C-alpha positions as CSV (number, residue, x, y, z in Angstrom):
1,M,0.0,0.0,0.0
2,G,1.2,3.5,-0.7
3,R,3.9,4.8,-2.9
4,K,7.4,3.5,-3.4
5,N,9.8,5.6,-5.5
6,G,6.9,7.6,-6.8
7,V,4.9,4.7,-8.1
8,R,1.7,3.8,-6.5
9,G,1.5,0.1,-5.1
10,D,-0.9,-2.5,-6.3
11,N,-3.5,-1.8,-3.7
12,F,-6.4,-1.7,-6.3
13,K,-7.5,-4.4,-8.6
14,G,-10.0,-4.4,-11.4
15,E,-11.0,-3.7,-14.9
16,D,-11.0,0.1,-14.9
17,S,-7.2,0.3,-14.8
18,D,-4.9,2.8,-16.3
19,R,-1.8,1.0,-15.2
20,H,0.5,-0.1,-18.0
21,P,1.3,-3.8,-18.2
22,G,4.5,-4.6,-16.4
23,G,4.3,-1.6,-14.0
24,G,4.2,2.1,-14.3
25,I,2.2,4.9,-12.8
26,G,-1.4,4.5,-12.1
27,A,-3.2,2.2,-9.6
28,K,-5.5,-0.6,-10.7
29,S,-9.0,0.2,-9.5
30,T,-12.6,-0.7,-10.1
31,F,-15.3,1.9,-9.6
32,T,-17.5,1.4,-6.5
33,E,-20.1,3.8,-5.1
34,E,-18.0,4.0,-2.0
35,L,-14.9,5.0,-3.8
36,G,-16.9,7.5,-6.0
37,D,-18.4,9.0,-2.8
38,R,-15.0,9.3,-1.2
39,I,-13.7,11.1,-4.3
40,I,-16.6,13.6,-4.4
41,N,-16.4,14.1,-0.6
42,A,-12.7,14.9,-0.8
43,L,-13.7,17.7,-3.2
44,W,-16.6,18.9,-1.2
45,T,-14.8,19.2,2.1
46,G,-11.7,20.8,0.4
47,E,-9.5,17.8,1.5
48,C,-8.5,18.0,-2.2
49,K,-8.8,21.0,-4.3
50,S,-8.5,19.3,-7.7
51,L,-8.7,15.9,-9.4
52,V,-4.8,16.1,-9.6
53,E,-4.8,16.2,-5.8
54,V,-7.3,13.4,-5.6
55,G,-5.2,11.3,-7.9
56,E,-2.2,11.8,-5.7
57,Q,-3.9,10.2,-2.6
58,D,-2.9,6.7,-1.6
59,W,-6.5,5.6,-1.6
60,A,-7.5,7.1,-5.0
61,P,-7.1,6.0,-8.6
62,T,-5.3,8.3,-11.0
63,R,-6.8,11.5,-12.4
64,R,-7.0,9.6,-15.8
65,T,-9.1,6.8,-14.3
66,I,-11.4,9.4,-12.6
67,Q,-12.0,11.0,-16.0
68,V,-12.8,7.7,-17.6
69,W,-15.3,7.0,-14.8
70,K,-16.9,10.4,-15.2
71,N,-17.9,9.5,-18.7
72,K,-18.6,5.8,-18.0
73,Y,-20.8,6.5,-15.0
74,P,-23.0,9.5,-15.7
75,E,-24.4,9.9,-12.2
76,F,-20.9,9.9,-10.7
77,G,-19.9,12.4,-13.5
78,A,-22.7,14.8,-12.6
79,E,-21.9,14.7,-8.9
80,L,-18.2,15.2,-9.6
81,L,-19.0,18.2,-11.7
82,E,-21.1,19.7,-9.0
83,A,-18.4,19.1,-6.4
84,Q,-15.7,20.7,-8.7
85,I,-17.9,23.8,-9.2
86,A,-18.5,24.1,-5.4
87,L,-14.7,24.2,-4.9
88,G,-15.0,28.0,-5.8
89,D,-16.6,28.6,-2.3
90,I,-13.5,27.0,-0.7
91,Y,-11.2,29.3,-2.6
92,V,-13.3,32.4,-1.6
93,E,-13.1,31.3,2.0
94,E,-9.5,30.8,1.8
95,N,-9.1,34.4,0.5
96,R,-11.0,35.5,3.7
97,N,-8.4,33.7,5.8
98,I,-5.5,35.2,3.8
99,I,-6.9,38.7,4.3
100,K,-7.3,38.0,8.1
101,D,-3.7,36.7,8.3
102,M,-2.5,39.7,6.4
103,F,-4.2,42.2,8.8
104,E,-2.8,40.3,11.7
105,G,0.7,40.6,10.3
106,K,1.1,36.9,9.6
107,K,1.3,37.4,5.8
108,E,3.2,39.8,3.8
109,P,0.7,42.1,1.8
110,S,2.4,41.3,-1.6
111,A,2.4,37.6,-0.9
112,A,-1.3,37.8,0.2
113,N,-2.2,39.7,-3.1
114,V,-0.6,37.0,-5.2
115,A,-2.5,34.3,-3.3
116,I,-5.8,36.1,-3.5
117,K,-5.5,36.7,-7.2
118,F,-4.7,33.1,-7.8
119,N,-7.8,32.1,-5.7
120,Q,-9.9,34.5,-7.5
121,W,-8.8,33.2,-10.9
122,V,-9.5,29.6,-9.8
123,S,-13.0,30.5,-8.4
124,Q,-13.8,32.3,-11.7
125,S,-12.7,29.3,-13.6
126,L,-14.7,26.8,-11.5
127,D,-18.0,28.9,-11.4
128,P,-18.0,31.9,-13.8
129,R,-21.7,32.5,-13.2
130,K,-21.1,33.1,-9.5
131,Y,-17.5,34.5,-9.3
132,A,-16.6,36.1,-12.6
133,N,-17.1,39.6,-13.7
134,R,-20.7,40.0,-15.0
135,S,-19.6,41.1,-18.4
136,Y,-17.5,38.1,-18.8
137,S,-20.1,35.5,-18.0
138,E,-22.7,37.3,-20.1
139,K,-20.4,37.3,-23.2
140,N,-19.9,33.5,-22.8
141,E,-23.5,32.5,-22.4
142,T,-25.5,31.0,-25.3
143,K,-28.8,32.7,-25.6
144,K,-31.6,31.7,-27.9
145,V,-33.2,34.4,-29.9
146,E,-36.7,33.9,-31.2
147,H,-38.1,36.0,-34.0
148,I,-41.7,36.8,-33.7
149,Y,-43.3,38.7,-36.7
150,T,-46.3,40.6,-35.6
151,D,-46.8,43.4,-38.1
152,R,-46.0,42.0,-41.6
153,I,-46.7,44.2,-44.5
154,P,-48.5,42.2,-47.3
155,V,-46.4,43.4,-50.3
156,E,-48.7,41.7,-52.8
157,D,-51.4,44.2,-52.2
158,L,-49.2,47.3,-52.6
159,T,-49.7,49.7,-55.4
160,E,-46.7,50.4,-57.6
161,E,-46.3,53.8,-56.0
162,E,-46.3,52.2,-52.5
163,A,-43.8,49.4,-53.6
164,D,-41.4,52.1,-55.0
165,A,-41.7,54.1,-51.7
166,L,-41.0,50.9,-49.6
167,E,-38.1,50.0,-51.9
168,S,-36.6,53.6,-51.5
169,A,-37.0,53.4,-47.6
170,L,-35.3,50.0,-47.5
171,I,-32.4,51.3,-49.6
172,K,-32.0,54.3,-47.3
173,A,-32.1,52.1,-44.2
174,R,-29.5,49.7,-45.6
175,L,-27.2,52.7,-46.4
176,M,-27.7,54.1,-42.9
177,I,-26.6,50.7,-41.4
178,T,-23.8,49.7,-43.9
179,G,-22.7,53.0,-45.2
180,P,-22.3,54.0,-48.9
181,A,-20.8,51.3,-51.2
182,Q,-17.1,52.0,-51.9
183,N,-15.6,51.6,-55.3
């Protein structure tokens, strides 16, 4: 159990392995609900702040295996995504502690600033709707636009004079929008 010379021991067995035949990095492991819950709880509690950190734990499979499970077991994948997004709250709380330590003289202001900016960036990356600048999240949202035509003009019933006036107005409107044609 554990690591020896940077290589995880054979403490997991199963079909969902990313260990190379004959040795190498990555523990053999099979997905179980208990192991999935442990991975998710490690993220929710802040014990681990990323899948990289989870994969470094002696009890956990590698990050690659977790990614495979995320796709193979949709319920686990959905819960994992929710836990990863919630990590933003942990980084925000960490910022509060950094600020407190800075005011108490335990942390240098310039070092605190670097740590706070990093935590802000991570929080924004994890949950842009909650932590990013409003303009950023609005620009990246996909919005559906529905066209509703309420006042259509039946052109079939226009006189020749009315059709010419409409055409002239449309040309003027187009010129106002696009500008004059350049040769």
